[in-house]
C-alpha positions in Angstrom: 0.2 0.0 0.1 0.8 3.9 -0.5 0.8 5.7 2.5 1.3 9.7 2.9 2.3 11.7 6.2 1.4 15.8 7.1 5.2 15.7 6.4 4.9 15.0 2.7 6.5 11.5 3.1 5.3 8.8 0.7 5.7 5.4 2.5 5.6 2.3 -0.3 4.8 -0.4 2.5 3.4 -4.2 2.6 2.4 -3.9 5.6 0.0 -1.6 7.4 1.3 1.9 8.4 -0.5 4.0 11.2 2.6 5.7 11.3 4.9 6.9 9.3 8.4 5.1 8.1 10.3 7.6 7.3 13.5 7.9 9.5 12.7 10.6 12.4 9.3 10.8 11.2 6.8 9.4 13.7 3.7 11.3 12.4 0.4 9.7 11.3 -0.2 8.6 8.0 -3.0 8.9 5.7 -3.7 5.8 2.7 -2.8 7.1 -0.8 -3.5 4.1 -3.0 -4.3 0.2 -1.8 -2.3 -0.3 -4.6 1.2 -2.5 -3.9 4.2 -1.9 -5.7 6.1 -4.5 -5.4 9.1 -3.8 -6.9 10.2 -1.1 -4.1 10.9 -4.2 -1.7 13.8 -4.9 -3.8 15.3 -2.3 -2.8 14.3 -2.9 0.8 12.4 -5.8 2.1 10.4 -3.5 4.5 9.5 -0.9 1.9 10.7 2.5 0.5 9.8 6.0 2.3 10.6 9.2 -0.3 10.0 12.5 0.2 6.7 14.0 -2.1 8.8 16.5 -4.0 11.2 13.7 -5.0 8.9 11.4 -6.5 9.9 12.7 -9.8 13.5 10.9 -9.2 11.3 7.6 -9.8 10.0 8.7 -13.2 13.5 10.2 -14.5 15.4 7.4 -13.2 16.7 5.3 -16.0 17.1 2.0 -14.2 12.8 2.1 -13.0 11.0 -0.6 -14.3 8.3 1.0 -16.8 5.5 -0.7 -15.3 7.1 1.3 -11.7 6.8 4.9 -13.3 3.5 4.2 -15.2 1.9 3.3 -11.5 3.7 5.9 -9.7 2.0 8.4 -12.4 -1.5 6.7 -12.6 -1.5 7.2 -8.9 -0.1 10.6 -8.5 -1.3 12.1 -11.7 -1.5 16.0 -10.6 2.2 15.7 -9.9 3.6 15.4 -13.1 
């Protein structure tokens, strides 16, 4: 699932996150999407957190699979 906290941290996690998974942040999260992008678990088995302004790095990364980029663009359509 994909979560976001009020600080703008986006968390990709297979576990339910009631609090943000970003190191040093413990704010409550809201579910952005029930979609699970399993590719992120190759980076870290527990998931990944990224700052919202850095989402463009996923799209611009030439090593990122195209299906992951499409999923991100579909979930965050107004961001790009």
